[in-house]
C-alpha positions, 0 to 999 in steps of 0.5 A, a space after each residue: 376591496 369592498 366598500 363598507 362603513 366606519 361606525 361609532 358606538 356609545 355606551 350609557 355607562 360612560 359618556 366618554 367610552 366609545 367603540 369604533 368599528 368598520 364593517 362590510 355589513 350593516 352597522 346595526 347588524 354589527 352593533 347587535 353582534 357586539 351586544 351579544 358576543 360576551 367573549 369580546 371586549 365590547 360584549 364583556 362591557 354589556 355583560 358587566 353593566 347589563 346595558 347595550 351599546 348604541 349606534 351614534 354615527 356611521 359613514 360609508 368608506 371606500 376601503 374600511 381597512 384603510 379608514 380604520 387605520 386612518 382613524 387610529 393614526 389620529 388618536 393618541 391612545 393608539 400609541 399604547 403598546 400591546 393594545 392588540 387591535 381593541 377598538 374600545 377606548 375612553 376618548 373625548 368626542 373631539 378626538 373621535 371627530 378628528 379620527 372620523 374626519 381622517 377616516 372619511 378622507 382616507 380613500 383607498 390604500 396604495 397598491 391595494 391587493 387584488 387577491 380574491 377574498 376566497 384565497 385570503 380566507 383559504 390562507 387564514 384557515 390553513 394558518 389557523 390550523 397550523 398554530 402550535 403544531 410546529 408546521 409552517 406553510 411555505 408560500 400561498 394557498 390558492 386551492 385547499 382541495 386540488 392544489 398542492 403547497 410546501 410545508 416545513 416542520 420545526 425539525 427542518 423537513 419539507 414536503 409537498 401535499 394538499 393543504 386539506 390533508 394538513 388541515 385535517 391533521 396530517 403531520 410531517 411524513 418523516 417525523 410525525 411533527 404536528 399530527 392531530 386528530 380530525 376532531 381536534 382540528 375541527 375544534 381549533 377551526 370552530 368548524 361544523 355544519 350549517 343545515 337548511 331544514 324543511 318539515 313535511 307538515 310545514 311546507 312554507 317554513 324553514 329552519 336553520 340547524 347548526 352543529 359542530 361536526 361533519 354531516 355523517 357525525 351529526 346523523 349518528 345523533 340527529 338533533 332536529 327531530 322531524 325537521 329534514 336536511 334540505 341543504 347543508 354547508 361545511 363551514 369554519 367559524 361556526 358562530 359567524 356562519 350562523 350569524 351570516 345565514 340568518 342575515 341572508 335570510 333577512 332575520 339578523 341575530 339575536 333572536 330565538 331561532 324559531 322556524 321562519 316563513 320564507 320561499 324555499 327558493 329564497 332560502 336555497 339562494 341564501 345557502 348558496 351565497 353563504 360560503 362566498 359571504 363567509 369568505 369575504 368576512 374572514 378575509 375582511 377581518 384578516 385584512 383589518 387586523 393586519 393593518 392595525 398597529 399591534 406592537 
């Protein structure tokens, strides 16, 4: 488990309203995301009030999952059923301080998992694509492309295949349960392509292209004019991947996504790092959600 931070955001609309979060990234980056993602609880408050969250305090912690769990174990509001992991809450500052003290003292959870982040991300991706299809993964995925795993449909049929095929829409080979189109599966996974773009007339600038779909689909209706694809990555969680690549380039969102001046070698290194950083972030979110009380 990577170390990270626990942070406290306050909102000008209500001095008793707090957003508690943990991250393996920089707290200011996460605050910017909360202020711009209107699909989440914190972002909806920004949209409704027209006012942004502010970073009040943050502290380094050895195990962000465990620190977050320790924080909420000290807060009476966490006993409310069906909270579903929402970390925006009306609290007194005294309550927040008690929770922060517990979080800072939490250390590392007992018998912390040694499973690599990329394997956790594989399993999150596979299970996400199985929701609502009547197919269950049996066991644990170690490789999406070359490995094989057992699956079972709701009619009781079991088969062994490459996870990648099921992720792309393959259903039960006996009854067809769970079969989906590749396009439908891509939408479920919020998958697409991140492209590092260069321009023949602007050698010191790069741009980032983001598009739902695979490269061959994008090429049919090319959206970036004279900008050419220099490198690309197929990704899941497209919005998260875009946020991460800009962060790796040293220009965290939100901004206007204009081309930036940067050494091409540095941009190439950012693209190489993207898949690993994305896997860490997906694994991190899965770990923290599974540790929080969901009732």
